[in-house]
Backbone and ligand atoms as CSV (ligand in chain L), in Angstrom:
chain,resi,resn,atom,element,x,y,z
A,1,MET,N,N,6.106,10.601,39.804
A,1,MET,CA,C,6.321,11.845,40.516
A,1,MET,C,C,6.947,11.709,41.861
A,2,ASN,N,N,7.299,12.738,42.413
A,2,ASN,CA,C,7.863,12.795,43.801
A,2,ASN,C,C,6.890,12.208,44.840
A,3,ASP,N,N,7.585,11.774,46.080
A,3,ASP,CA,C,6.602,11.764,47.158
A,3,ASP,C,C,6.105,13.080,47.538
A,4,SER,N,N,4.757,13.146,48.033
A,4,SER,CA,C,4.344,14.347,48.328
A,4,SER,C,C,5.054,15.105,49.463
A,5,PRO,N,N,5.475,16.346,49.173
A,5,PRO,CA,C,5.992,17.236,50.192
A,5,PRO,C,C,4.977,17.732,51.151
A,6,LEU,N,N,3.724,17.305,50.949
A,6,LEU,CA,C,2.619,17.955,51.794
A,6,LEU,C,C,2.449,17.109,53.182
A,7,ASP,N,N,3.076,17.627,54.064
A,7,ASP,CA,C,2.891,16.993,55.427
A,7,ASP,C,C,2.178,17.799,56.388
A,8,VAL,N,N,2.120,19.193,56.076
A,8,VAL,CA,C,1.389,20.211,56.970
A,8,VAL,C,C,-0.068,19.845,56.895
A,9,GLY,N,N,-0.941,20.055,57.133
A,9,GLY,CA,C,-2.360,19.819,56.957
A,9,GLY,C,C,-2.859,18.400,57.306
A,10,ARG,N,N,-2.067,17.385,57.371
A,10,ARG,CA,C,-2.557,16.076,57.628
A,10,ARG,C,C,-3.433,16.007,58.982
A,11,ALA,N,N,-2.904,16.862,59.969
A,11,ALA,CA,C,-3.683,16.837,61.291
A,11,ALA,C,C,-4.864,17.515,61.210
A,12,LYS,N,N,-5.013,18.359,60.190
A,12,LYS,CA,C,-6.290,19.251,60.040
A,12,LYS,C,C,-7.389,18.482,59.428
A,13,ASP,N,N,-8.654,18.914,59.686
A,13,ASP,CA,C,-9.813,18.268,59.024
A,13,ASP,C,C,-9.710,18.481,57.485
A,14,LYS,N,N,-9.532,19.608,57.049
A,14,LYS,CA,C,-9.430,19.860,55.598
A,14,LYS,C,C,-8.166,20.579,55.287
A,15,LEU,N,N,-7.680,20.380,54.027
A,15,LEU,CA,C,-6.556,21.091,53.478
A,15,LEU,C,C,-7.208,22.289,52.870
A,16,ILE,N,N,-6.350,23.318,52.822
A,16,ILE,CA,C,-6.791,24.616,52.204
A,16,ILE,C,C,-6.151,24.739,50.858
A,17,VAL,N,N,-6.999,25.037,49.904
A,17,VAL,CA,C,-6.463,25.128,48.425
A,17,VAL,C,C,-6.666,26.538,47.904
A,18,ALA,N,N,-5.795,27.002,47.137
A,18,ALA,CA,C,-6.027,28.336,46.441
A,18,ALA,C,C,-5.710,28.079,44.975
A,19,THR,N,N,-6.357,28.845,44.122
A,19,THR,CA,C,-6.010,28.757,42.716
A,19,THR,C,C,-5.988,30.074,42.059
A,20,ALA,N,N,-5.116,30.111,41.002
A,20,ALA,CA,C,-4.973,31.424,40.222
A,20,ALA,C,C,-4.854,31.182,38.811
A,21,ALA,N,N,-5.348,32.122,37.998
A,21,ALA,CA,C,-5.249,32.119,36.520
A,21,ALA,C,C,-4.311,33.335,36.270
A,22,LEU,N,N,-3.126,33.025,35.843
A,22,LEU,CA,C,-2.323,34.144,35.346
A,22,LEU,C,C,-2.632,34.394,33.845
A,23,CYS,N,N,-1.570,34.323,32.995
A,23,CYS,CA,C,-1.869,34.492,31.516
A,23,CYS,C,C,-2.302,33.103,31.037
A,24,GLY,N,N,-3.533,32.867,31.171
A,24,GLY,CA,C,-4.111,31.645,30.636
A,24,GLY,C,C,-5.577,31.939,30.083
A,25,CYS,N,N,-6.302,30.926,29.879
A,25,CYS,CA,C,-7.612,31.076,29.211
A,25,CYS,C,C,-8.749,30.660,30.100
A,26,PHE,N,N,-8.382,30.199,31.282
A,26,PHE,CA,C,-9.267,29.695,32.241
A,26,PHE,C,C,-9.764,28.239,31.885
A,27,GLY,N,N,-9.233,27.670,30.772
A,27,GLY,CA,C,-9.514,26.348,30.436
A,27,GLY,C,C,-9.087,25.376,31.456
A,28,CYS,N,N,-8.028,25.698,32.112
A,28,CYS,CA,C,-7.528,24.633,33.123
A,28,CYS,C,C,-8.495,24.705,34.362
A,29,HIS,N,N,-9.047,25.999,34.777
A,29,HIS,CA,C,-9.963,25.941,35.764
A,29,HIS,C,C,-11.246,25.335,35.385
A,30,MET,N,N,-11.681,25.431,34.104
A,30,MET,CA,C,-12.914,24.825,33.674
A,30,MET,C,C,-12.733,23.390,33.674
A,31,SER,N,N,-11.501,22.867,33.428
A,31,SER,CA,C,-11.182,21.309,33.502
A,31,SER,C,C,-11.374,20.897,34.939
A,32,LEU,N,N,-10.910,21.637,35.876
A,32,LEU,CA,C,-11.156,21.351,37.321
A,32,LEU,C,C,-12.592,21.347,37.599
A,33,LEU,N,N,-13.365,22.119,37.162
A,33,LEU,CA,C,-14.798,22.025,37.238
A,33,LEU,C,C,-15.395,20.862,36.499
A,34,ASP,N,N,-14.667,20.247,35.559
A,34,ASP,CA,C,-15.184,19.113,34.784
A,34,ASP,C,C,-15.148,17.841,35.567
A,35,ILE,N,N,-14.626,17.872,36.851
A,35,ILE,CA,C,-14.732,16.833,37.749
A,35,ILE,C,C,-16.327,16.509,38.103
A,36,ASP,N,N,-17.095,17.336,37.741
A,36,ASP,CA,C,-18.571,17.282,37.820
A,36,ASP,C,C,-18.988,17.047,39.218
A,37,GLU,N,N,-19.700,15.976,39.425
A,37,GLU,CA,C,-20.329,15.829,40.861
A,37,GLU,C,C,-19.159,15.456,41.911
A,38,ARG,N,N,-17.985,15.123,41.406
A,38,ARG,CA,C,-16.925,14.802,42.415
A,38,ARG,C,C,-16.587,16.110,43.166
A,39,ILE,N,N,-16.984,17.264,42.612
A,39,ILE,CA,C,-16.649,18.510,43.469
A,39,ILE,C,C,-17.291,18.509,44.739
A,40,LEU,N,N,-18.368,17.710,44.854
A,40,LEU,CA,C,-18.980,17.550,46.241
A,40,LEU,C,C,-18.030,16.672,47.265
A,41,GLN,N,N,-17.418,15.752,46.707
A,41,GLN,CA,C,-16.330,14.941,47.420
A,41,GLN,C,C,-15.108,15.886,47.732
A,42,LEU,N,N,-14.811,16.726,46.759
A,42,LEU,CA,C,-13.607,17.576,47.052
A,42,LEU,C,C,-13.885,18.549,48.083
A,43,VAL,N,N,-14.979,19.100,48.168
A,43,VAL,CA,C,-15.286,20.085,49.265
A,43,VAL,C,C,-15.483,19.452,50.548
A,44,GLU,N,N,-15.514,18.023,50.469
A,44,GLU,CA,C,-15.449,17.361,51.888
A,44,GLU,C,C,-14.010,17.258,52.366
A,45,LEU,N,N,-13.072,17.423,51.392
A,45,LEU,CA,C,-11.686,17.146,51.672
A,45,LEU,C,C,-10.892,18.475,51.785
A,46,VAL,N,N,-11.285,19.595,51.141
A,46,VAL,CA,C,-10.648,20.819,51.177
A,46,VAL,C,C,-11.547,22.013,51.381
A,47,GLU,N,N,-10.885,23.141,51.718
A,47,GLU,CA,C,-11.601,24.414,51.739
A,47,GLU,C,C,-10.867,25.287,50.740
A,48,PHE,N,N,-11.549,26.118,50.035
A,48,PHE,CA,C,-10.960,26.940,48.983
A,48,PHE,C,C,-10.642,28.260,49.564
A,49,ASP,N,N,-9.457,28.746,49.523
A,49,ASP,CA,C,-9.082,30.094,49.825
A,49,ASP,C,C,-9.215,30.930,48.633
A,50,ARG,N,N,-8.173,31.698,48.259
A,50,ARG,CA,C,-8.198,32.643,47.121
A,50,ARG,C,C,-8.373,31.718,45.871
A,51,THR,N,N,-9.246,32.026,45.030
A,51,THR,CA,C,-9.671,31.268,43.830
A,51,THR,C,C,-10.684,32.025,42.983
A,52,PRO,N,N,-10.700,31.990,41.718
A,52,PRO,CA,C,-11.811,32.578,40.989
A,52,PRO,C,C,-13.176,31.847,41.405
A,53,LEU,N,N,-12.921,30.620,42.053
A,53,LEU,CA,C,-14.234,29.923,42.308
A,53,LEU,C,C,-15.014,30.522,43.550
A,54,THR,N,N,-14.108,31.215,44.437
A,54,THR,CA,C,-14.642,31.779,45.585
A,54,THR,C,C,-14.739,33.303,45.460
A,55,ASP,N,N,-13.881,33.793,44.491
A,55,ASP,CA,C,-13.897,35.303,44.228
A,55,ASP,C,C,-13.026,35.960,45.475
A,56,ILE,N,N,-12.442,35.179,46.330
A,56,ILE,CA,C,-11.608,35.913,47.461
A,56,ILE,C,C,-10.345,36.375,46.715
A,57,LYS,N,N,-10.049,37.744,47.068
A,57,LYS,CA,C,-9.108,38.367,46.340
A,57,LYS,C,C,-7.686,38.271,46.908
A,58,THR,N,N,-7.585,37.829,48.243
A,58,THR,CA,C,-6.209,37.752,48.926
A,58,THR,C,C,-5.942,36.434,49.306
A,59,ILE,N,N,-4.745,35.986,49.560
A,59,ILE,CA,C,-4.432,34.644,49.804
A,59,ILE,C,C,-3.872,34.622,51.241
A,60,GLY,N,N,-4.439,33.603,51.938
A,60,GLY,CA,C,-3.789,33.273,53.321
A,60,GLY,C,C,-2.991,32.185,53.239
A,61,LYS,N,N,-2.499,31.471,54.345
A,61,LYS,CA,C,-1.847,30.306,54.377
A,61,LYS,C,C,-2.557,29.134,53.844
A,62,CYS,N,N,-1.920,28.400,52.839
A,62,CYS,CA,C,-2.540,27.431,52.103
A,62,CYS,C,C,-1.686,26.053,52.224
A,63,ASP,N,N,-2.347,25.066,51.874
A,63,ASP,CA,C,-1.643,23.858,51.845
A,63,ASP,C,C,-1.225,23.667,50.364
A,64,ILE,N,N,-2.136,23.905,49.362
A,64,ILE,CA,C,-1.963,23.703,47.912
A,64,ILE,C,C,-2.327,24.849,47.118
A,65,GLY,N,N,-1.418,25.229,46.311
A,65,GLY,CA,C,-1.717,26.258,45.270
A,65,GLY,C,C,-1.582,25.791,43.893
A,66,LEU,N,N,-2.732,26.021,43.052
A,66,LEU,CA,C,-2.722,25.577,41.705
A,66,LEU,C,C,-2.640,26.817,40.823
A,67,ILE,N,N,-1.671,26.797,40.043
A,67,ILE,CA,C,-1.377,28.080,39.132
A,67,ILE,C,C,-1.649,27.680,37.652
A,68,GLU,N,N,-2.636,28.312,37.083
A,68,GLU,CA,C,-2.790,28.278,35.550
A,68,GLU,C,C,-2.289,29.316,35.005
A,69,GLY,N,N,-1.726,29.214,33.779
A,69,GLY,CA,C,-1.224,30.318,32.985
A,69,GLY,C,C,0.221,30.544,33.124
A,70,GLY,N,N,0.800,31.223,32.036
A,70,GLY,CA,C,2.006,31.823,32.103
A,70,GLY,C,C,2.306,33.053,32.820
A,71,VAL,N,N,3.488,33.606,32.901
A,71,VAL,CA,C,3.812,34.762,33.566
A,71,VAL,C,C,4.068,35.849,32.534
A,72,ALA,N,N,3.095,36.826,32.342
A,72,ALA,CA,C,3.253,37.765,31.230
A,72,ALA,C,C,3.371,39.199,31.665
A,73,ASN,N,N,2.970,39.484,32.868
A,73,ASN,CA,C,3.011,40.818,33.335
A,73,ASN,C,C,3.425,40.982,34.722
A,74,ALA,N,N,3.594,42.155,35.216
A,74,ALA,CA,C,3.964,42.608,36.532
A,74,ALA,C,C,2.945,41.929,37.643
A,75,ASP,N,N,1.711,42.068,37.286
A,75,ASP,CA,C,0.712,41.534,38.275
A,75,ASP,C,C,0.802,39.954,38.444
A,76,ASN,N,N,1.133,39.341,37.392
A,76,ASN,CA,C,1.324,37.807,37.327
A,76,ASN,C,C,2.509,37.454,38.290
A,77,VAL,N,N,3.604,38.263,38.259
A,77,VAL,CA,C,4.664,37.970,39.059
A,77,VAL,C,C,4.280,38.159,40.444
A,78,GLU,N,N,3.623,39.249,40.709
A,78,GLU,CA,C,3.185,39.474,42.223
A,78,GLU,C,C,2.338,38.374,42.702
A,79,VAL,N,N,1.301,37.990,42.031
A,79,VAL,CA,C,0.404,36.942,42.459
A,79,VAL,C,C,1.176,35.658,42.529
A,80,LEU,N,N,2.008,35.343,41.683
A,80,LEU,CA,C,2.699,34.067,41.783
A,80,LEU,C,C,3.667,34.015,42.991
A,81,ARG,N,N,4.283,35.223,43.347
A,81,ARG,CA,C,5.130,35.223,44.460
A,81,ARG,C,C,4.326,35.103,45.792
A,82,GLU,N,N,3.150,35.683,45.724
A,82,GLU,CA,C,2.301,35.587,46.939
A,82,GLU,C,C,1.949,34.060,47.090
A,83,PHE,N,N,1.637,33.459,46.043
A,83,PHE,CA,C,1.335,31.945,46.146
A,83,PHE,C,C,2.411,31.174,46.597
A,84,ARG,N,N,3.514,31.473,46.041
A,84,ARG,CA,C,4.843,30.640,46.629
A,84,ARG,C,C,4.999,30.892,48.127
A,85,ASN,N,N,4.825,32.230,48.503
A,85,ASN,CA,C,5.113,32.560,49.975
A,85,ASN,C,C,3.970,31.900,50.842
A,86,ASN,N,N,2.910,31.457,50.358
A,86,ASN,CA,C,1.807,31.278,51.258
A,86,ASN,C,C,1.430,29.707,51.075
A,87,CYS,N,N,1.784,29.038,49.937
A,87,CYS,CA,C,1.325,27.640,49.743
A,87,CYS,C,C,2.480,26.677,50.007
A,88,ASP,N,N,2.251,25.642,50.850
A,88,ASP,CA,C,3.300,24.657,51.041
A,88,ASP,C,C,3.540,23.868,49.771
A,89,VAL,N,N,2.595,23.657,48.944
A,89,VAL,CA,C,2.934,23.002,47.751
A,89,VAL,C,C,2.348,23.785,46.562
A,90,LEU,N,N,3.206,24.030,45.601
A,90,LEU,CA,C,2.720,24.850,44.398
A,90,LEU,C,C,2.831,23.996,43.147
A,91,VAL,N,N,1.726,24.065,42.342
A,91,VAL,CA,C,1.483,23.264,41.286
A,91,VAL,C,C,1.313,24.009,39.927
A,92,ALA,N,N,2.111,23.752,39.055
A,92,ALA,CA,C,1.921,24.160,37.672
A,92,ALA,C,C,0.804,23.462,36.930
A,93,LEU,N,N,-0.385,24.040,36.696
A,93,LEU,CA,C,-1.482,23.319,36.220
A,93,LEU,C,C,-1.642,23.759,34.779
A,94,GLY,N,N,-1.294,22.717,33.933
A,94,GLY,CA,C,-1.441,23.052,32.448
A,94,GLY,C,C,-0.278,23.589,31.726
A,95,ALA,N,N,-0.288,23.407,30.375
A,95,ALA,CA,C,0.863,23.775,29.565
A,95,ALA,C,C,1.320,25.132,29.734
A,96,CYS,N,N,0.453,26.128,29.875
A,96,CYS,CA,C,0.896,27.497,29.898
A,96,CYS,C,C,1.781,27.762,31.208
A,97,ALA,N,N,1.316,27.084,32.321
A,97,ALA,CA,C,2.068,27.311,33.558
A,97,ALA,C,C,3.417,26.420,33.430
A,98,VAL,N,N,3.253,25.249,32.784
A,98,VAL,CA,C,4.463,24.334,32.791
A,98,VAL,C,C,5.545,24.843,31.787
A,99,ASN,N,N,5.218,25.350,30.641
A,99,ASN,CA,C,6.127,25.773,29.648
A,99,ASN,C,C,5.800,27.020,28.907
A,100,GLY,N,N,4.812,27.676,29.349
A,100,GLY,CA,C,4.595,28.983,28.780
A,100,GLY,C,C,3.355,28.918,27.864
A,101,GLY,N,N,3.293,27.799,27.141
A,101,GLY,CA,C,2.028,27.342,26.261
A,101,GLY,C,C,1.805,28.485,25.303
A,102,VAL,N,N,0.535,28.588,25.008
A,102,VAL,CA,C,0.073,29.540,23.881
A,102,VAL,C,C,0.530,30.924,23.976
A,103,PRO,N,N,0.523,31.468,25.197
A,103,PRO,CA,C,0.932,32.786,25.378
A,103,PRO,C,C,2.322,33.143,25.000
A,104,THR,N,N,3.209,32.169,24.899
A,104,THR,CA,C,4.676,32.306,24.447
A,104,THR,C,C,4.694,32.569,22.947
A,105,MET,N,N,3.551,32.340,22.207
A,105,MET,CA,C,3.726,32.706,20.858
A,105,MET,C,C,4.024,34.151,20.484
A,106,ARG,N,N,3.869,35.033,21.556
A,106,ARG,CA,C,4.267,36.318,21.263
A,106,ARG,C,C,5.807,36.631,21.540
A,107,ASN,N,N,6.434,35.593,21.982
A,107,ASN,CA,C,7.861,35.710,22.411
A,107,ASN,C,C,8.817,35.822,21.190
A,108,GLN,N,N,8.148,35.369,20.053
A,108,GLN,CA,C,8.932,35.562,18.761
A,108,GLN,C,C,9.064,37.022,18.284
A,109,PHE,N,N,8.271,37.907,18.846
A,109,PHE,CA,C,8.248,39.248,18.496
A,109,PHE,C,C,8.637,40.169,19.737
A,110,ASP,N,N,9.155,41.282,19.340
A,110,ASP,CA,C,9.495,42.187,20.546
A,110,ASP,C,C,8.130,42.791,21.045
A,111,LEU,N,N,8.198,43.221,22.303
A,111,LEU,CA,C,6.961,43.859,22.926
A,111,LEU,C,C,6.396,44.939,22.119
A,112,LYS,N,N,7.235,45.859,21.621
A,112,LYS,CA,C,6.836,47.020,20.874
A,112,LYS,C,C,5.906,46.540,19.640
A,113,GLU,N,N,6.399,45.502,18.965
A,113,GLU,CA,C,5.721,44.935,17.765
A,113,GLU,C,C,4.369,44.454,18.163
A,114,CYS,N,N,4.355,43.696,19.297
A,114,CYS,CA,C,3.101,43.093,19.899
A,114,CYS,C,C,2.092,44.314,20.056
A,115,LEU,N,N,2.466,45.246,20.819
A,115,LEU,CA,C,1.538,46.338,21.234
A,115,LEU,C,C,1.090,47.145,19.949
A,116,GLU,N,N,1.978,47.347,18.972
A,116,GLU,CA,C,1.553,48.056,17.769
A,116,GLU,C,C,0.594,47.295,17.026
A,117,GLU,N,N,0.759,45.919,17.020
A,117,GLU,CA,C,-0.183,45.143,16.156
A,117,GLU,C,C,-1.581,45.111,16.896
A,118,ALA,N,N,-1.505,45.033,18.241
A,118,ALA,CA,C,-2.854,44.902,18.965
A,118,ALA,C,C,-3.527,46.250,18.977
A,119,TYR,N,N,-2.992,47.413,19.154
A,119,TYR,CA,C,-3.514,48.621,19.398
A,119,TYR,C,C,-3.412,49.645,18.253
A,120,ILE,N,N,-2.576,49.344,17.260
A,120,ILE,CA,C,-2.447,50.510,16.189
A,120,ILE,C,C,-2.746,49.819,14.887
A,121,HIS,N,N,-2.123,48.699,14.493
A,121,HIS,CA,C,-2.307,48.336,13.291
A,121,HIS,C,C,-3.337,47.135,12.998
A,122,GLY,N,N,-3.854,46.692,14.078
A,122,GLY,CA,C,-4.751,45.532,14.040
A,122,GLY,C,C,-6.009,45.842,13.198
A,123,ILE,N,N,-6.643,44.838,12.563
A,123,ILE,CA,C,-7.866,45.019,11.950
A,123,ILE,C,C,-8.971,45.511,12.866
A,124,GLY,N,N,-9.732,46.726,12.368
A,124,GLY,CA,C,-10.744,47.085,13.257
A,124,GLY,C,C,-10.484,48.051,14.335
A,125,VAL,N,N,-9.187,48.328,14.501
A,125,VAL,CA,C,-8.788,49.200,15.658
A,125,VAL,C,C,-9.353,50.651,15.318
A,126,GLU,N,N,-9.970,51.217,16.385
A,126,GLU,CA,C,-10.447,52.689,16.219
A,126,GLU,C,C,-9.537,53.382,17.370
A,127,ASN,N,N,-9.508,54.624,17.050
A,127,ASN,CA,C,-8.553,55.410,18.004
A,127,ASN,C,C,-7.323,54.816,18.340
A,128,PRO,N,N,-6.431,54.518,17.364
A,128,PRO,CA,C,-5.270,53.682,17.572
A,128,PRO,C,C,-4.262,54.417,18.531
A,129,HIS,N,N,-3.966,53.853,19.594
A,129,HIS,CA,C,-2.948,54.320,20.580
A,129,HIS,C,C,-2.673,53.227,21.515
A,130,ILE,N,N,-1.519,53.207,22.071
A,130,ILE,CA,C,-1.100,52.143,23.065
A,130,ILE,C,C,-1.491,52.643,24.391
A,131,PRO,N,N,-2.350,51.950,25.087
A,131,PRO,CA,C,-2.923,52.374,26.382
A,131,PRO,C,C,-1.805,52.367,27.487
A,132,ASN,N,N,-1.784,53.321,28.325
A,132,ASN,CA,C,-0.729,53.495,29.290
A,132,ASN,C,C,-1.416,54.210,30.597
A,133,ASP,N,N,-1.751,53.200,31.552
A,133,ASP,CA,C,-2.488,53.692,32.647
A,133,ASP,C,C,-1.899,52.860,33.790
A,134,VAL,N,N,-1.814,53.541,35.019
A,134,VAL,CA,C,-1.337,52.787,36.187
A,134,VAL,C,C,-2.156,51.591,36.625
A,135,GLU,N,N,-3.436,51.544,36.190
A,135,GLU,CA,C,-4.238,50.391,36.458
A,135,GLU,C,C,-3.934,49.209,35.587
A,136,ILE,N,N,-3.172,49.418,34.523
A,136,ILE,CA,C,-2.811,48.218,33.557
A,136,ILE,C,C,-1.577,47.825,33.932
A,137,PRO,N,N,-1.459,46.450,34.304
A,137,PRO,CA,C,-0.091,45.789,34.690
A,137,PRO,C,C,0.863,45.962,33.527
A,138,LEU,N,N,2.066,46.297,33.749
A,138,LEU,CA,C,3.089,46.304,32.790
A,138,LEU,C,C,3.396,45.048,32.291
A,139,LEU,N,N,3.366,44.859,30.898
A,139,LEU,CA,C,3.820,43.552,30.301
A,139,LEU,C,C,5.315,43.318,30.453
A,140,LEU,N,N,5.598,42.021,30.653
A,140,LEU,CA,C,7.082,41.687,30.552
A,140,LEU,C,C,7.509,41.592,29.193
A,141,ASP,N,N,8.782,41.597,28.912
A,141,ASP,CA,C,9.230,41.538,27.525
A,141,ASP,C,C,8.793,40.219,26.915
A,142,LYS,N,N,8.890,39.139,27.692
A,142,LYS,CA,C,8.546,37.838,27.256
A,142,LYS,C,C,7.602,37.119,28.142
A,143,VAL,N,N,6.911,36.083,27.785
A,143,VAL,CA,C,6.110,35.264,28.726
A,143,VAL,C,C,6.980,34.094,29.220
A,144,HIS,N,N,6.774,33.888,30.506
A,144,HIS,CA,C,7.667,32.900,31.127
A,144,HIS,C,C,6.778,31.752,31.779
A,145,PRO,N,N,7.324,30.451,31.794
A,145,PRO,CA,C,6.757,29.438,32.553
A,145,PRO,C,C,6.938,29.779,34.125
A,146,ILE,N,N,6.165,29.225,34.942
A,146,ILE,CA,C,6.160,29.759,36.245
A,146,ILE,C,C,7.428,29.283,36.986
A,147,HIS,N,N,7.975,28.200,36.552
A,147,HIS,CA,C,9.163,27.844,37.354
A,147,HIS,C,C,10.280,28.740,37.042
A,148,GLU,N,N,10.239,29.570,36.083
A,148,GLU,CA,C,11.358,30.477,35.824
A,148,GLU,C,C,11.254,31.711,36.829
A,149,VAL,N,N,10.123,31.852,37.590
A,149,VAL,CA,C,9.969,32.889,38.561
A,149,VAL,C,C,10.039,32.331,39.955
A,150,VAL,N,N,9.413,31.183,40.215
A,150,VAL,CA,C,9.378,30.656,41.645
A,150,VAL,C,C,9.615,29.203,41.607
A,151,ARG,N,N,9.927,28.581,42.763
A,151,ARG,CA,C,10.052,27.175,42.786
A,151,ARG,C,C,8.785,26.420,42.625
A,152,VAL,N,N,8.686,25.429,41.888
A,152,VAL,CA,C,7.535,24.726,41.642
A,152,VAL,C,C,7.516,23.238,42.171
A,153,ASP,N,N,6.659,22.761,42.766
A,153,ASP,CA,C,6.754,21.410,43.341
A,153,ASP,C,C,6.225,20.320,42.438
A,154,TYR,N,N,5.152,20.606,41.733
A,154,TYR,CA,C,4.561,19.651,40.766
A,154,TYR,C,C,4.068,20.234,39.482
A,155,PHE,N,N,4.225,19.428,38.489
A,155,PHE,CA,C,3.933,19.974,37.100
A,155,PHE,C,C,2.880,19.000,36.489
A,156,LEU,N,N,1.678,19.620,36.137
A,156,LEU,CA,C,0.610,18.839,35.462
A,156,LEU,C,C,0.485,19.299,34.184
A,157,PRO,N,N,0.997,18.651,33.181
A,157,PRO,CA,C,0.956,19.058,31.824
A,157,PRO,C,C,-0.457,18.844,31.168
A,158,GLY,N,N,-0.639,19.311,29.970
A,158,GLY,CA,C,-1.910,19.154,29.195
A,158,GLY,C,C,-2.507,20.431,28.995
A,159,CYS,N,N,-3.268,20.450,27.935
A,159,CYS,CA,C,-3.926,21.835,27.490
A,159,CYS,C,C,-5.413,21.470,27.326
A,160,PRO,N,N,-6.257,21.502,28.270
A,160,PRO,CA,C,-5.774,21.448,29.747
A,160,PRO,C,C,-5.479,19.975,30.276
A,161,PRO,N,N,-4.903,19.983,31.458
A,161,PRO,CA,C,-4.955,18.546,31.969
A,161,PRO,C,C,-6.485,18.086,32.209
A,162,SER,N,N,-6.682,16.877,31.947
A,162,SER,CA,C,-8.016,16.407,32.037
A,162,SER,C,C,-8.525,16.554,33.454
A,163,ALA,N,N,-9.892,16.388,33.582
A,163,ALA,CA,C,-10.522,16.444,34.828
A,163,ALA,C,C,-10.055,15.287,35.697
A,164,ASP,N,N,-9.959,14.097,34.989
A,164,ASP,CA,C,-9.567,12.876,35.698
A,164,ASP,C,C,-8.071,12.999,36.133
A,165,THR,N,N,-7.243,13.690,35.352
A,165,THR,CA,C,-5.912,13.844,35.786
A,165,THR,C,C,-5.921,14.721,37.069
A,166,ILE,N,N,-6.526,15.839,36.993
A,166,ILE,CA,C,-6.653,16.825,38.099
A,166,ILE,C,C,-7.220,15.988,39.348
A,167,TRP,N,N,-8.146,15.265,39.209
A,167,TRP,CA,C,-8.841,14.514,40.229
A,167,TRP,C,C,-7.856,13.597,40.982
A,168,LEU,N,N,-7.173,12.758,40.074
A,168,LEU,CA,C,-6.367,11.748,40.632
A,168,LEU,C,C,-5.253,12.441,41.415
A,169,PHE,N,N,-4.764,13.594,40.763
A,169,PHE,CA,C,-3.581,14.337,41.437
A,169,PHE,C,C,-3.990,14.747,42.786
A,170,LEU,N,N,-5.072,15.477,42.745
A,170,LEU,CA,C,-5.578,16.184,43.944
A,170,LEU,C,C,-5.789,15.180,45.227
A,171,THR,N,N,-6.462,14.195,44.745
A,171,THR,CA,C,-6.941,13.150,45.830
A,171,THR,C,C,-5.720,12.378,46.301
A,172,GLU,N,N,-4.712,12.183,45.534
A,172,GLU,CA,C,-3.507,11.527,45.978
A,172,GLU,C,C,-2.689,12.383,46.840
A,173,ILE,N,N,-2.511,13.651,46.427
A,173,ILE,CA,C,-1.594,14.364,47.399
A,173,ILE,C,C,-2.366,14.834,48.642
A,174,ILE,N,N,-3.577,14.959,48.489
A,174,ILE,CA,C,-4.417,15.235,49.832
A,174,ILE,C,C,-4.297,13.974,50.718
A,175,ALA,N,N,-4.280,12.821,50.172
A,175,ALA,CA,C,-4.143,11.568,50.993
A,175,ALA,C,C,-2.736,11.457,51.438
A,176,GLY,N,N,-1.815,12.286,51.020
A,176,GLY,CA,C,-0.426,12.137,51.219
A,176,GLY,C,C,0.279,10.972,50.519
A,177,ASN,N,N,-0.201,10.563,49.359
A,177,ASN,CA,C,0.369,9.540,48.505
A,177,ASN,C,C,1.193,10.098,47.466
A,178,ALA,N,N,2.164,9.279,46.924
A,178,ALA,CA,C,2.817,9.544,45.788
A,178,ALA,C,C,1.945,9.505,44.645
A,179,VAL,N,N,2.147,10.341,43.563
A,179,VAL,CA,C,1.122,10.221,42.511
A,179,VAL,C,C,1.766,9.448,41.245
A,180,ASN,N,N,0.958,8.290,40.964
A,180,ASN,CA,C,1.403,7.633,39.880
A,180,ASN,C,C,0.258,7.510,38.890
A,181,PHE,N,N,0.468,8.263,37.761
A,181,PHE,CA,C,-0.634,8.362,36.738
A,181,PHE,C,C,-0.584,7.094,35.774
A,182,PRO,N,N,-1.799,6.602,35.551
A,182,PRO,CA,C,-1.805,5.626,34.449
A,182,PRO,C,C,-1.531,6.172,33.108
A,183,TYR,N,N,-0.973,5.431,32.134
A,183,TYR,CA,C,-0.632,6.033,30.995
A,183,TYR,C,C,-1.657,6.823,30.246
A,184,SER,N,N,-3.024,6.368,30.334
A,184,SER,CA,C,-4.203,6.939,29.805
A,184,SER,C,C,-4.270,8.409,30.157
A,185,LEU,N,N,-3.823,8.744,31.346
A,185,LEU,CA,C,-3.867,10.116,31.819
A,185,LEU,C,C,-2.726,11.109,31.562
A,186,ILE,N,N,-1.691,10.559,30.993
A,186,ILE,CA,C,-0.521,11.318,30.589
A,186,ILE,C,C,-0.125,11.017,29.130
A,187,HIS,N,N,-1.194,10.713,28.309
A,187,HIS,CA,C,-1.159,10.498,26.942
A,187,HIS,C,C,-1.808,11.609,26.191
A,188,TYR,N,N,-0.984,12.303,25.330
A,188,TYR,CA,C,-1.512,13.549,24.832
A,188,TYR,C,C,-1.758,13.541,23.248
A,189,ASP,N,N,-1.757,12.411,22.605
A,189,ASP,CA,C,-1.975,12.329,21.143
A,189,ASP,C,C,-3.449,12.693,20.889
L,1,SF4,FE1,FE,-5.991,27.289,28.476
L,1,SF4,FE2,FE,-4.506,25.271,27.717
L,1,SF4,FE3,FE,-3.176,27.344,28.791
L,1,SF4,FE4,FE,-4.798,25.840,30.335
L,1,SF4,S1,S,-2.918,25.158,29.316
L,1,SF4,S2,S,-4.735,28.084,30.315
L,1,SF4,S3,S,-6.423,25.301,28.872
L,1,SF4,S4,S,-4.283,27.434,26.843
């Protein structure tokens, strides 16, 4: 991988990290939590800004942003752009962010077909109608990997990336090191 572009934060005591789940299943966030007791070491190194872990809803200036999930609706686009504007380093965390992953299975159908299958023709649907409310983010025609919307600095593949992969990645870029994964952490069979 590249040398870390993360130079900002080195003079500070702790780096600031934000995370978001766009169109994903939260499995990548669960994998982050699977670092288990190492989370205590992590909070010695970083402070969390906006993330489902803190329930903070707005993002401030951050050193590292981790993005789970593909880009499927207008809200995802807005959140992703906010992260790009506020994070020095932006990371595509997991297959859905890297290449669209499972959510792109809907891309082979047009949006009308997807909505009709979900809300009108689906098994067990009652009161069939396609919801339309300003509170519901508008769906994009297709699901996109995040690099098709904003510039991305690092890509961590895997569904999800393992806790050890996330741990090595974070500790290396926090230390300002280039990240070199052993084969065992980037082997997906
Ligand atoms: Fe879930 Fe896998 Fe997508 Fe992560 S990459 S959000 S674990 S489906």
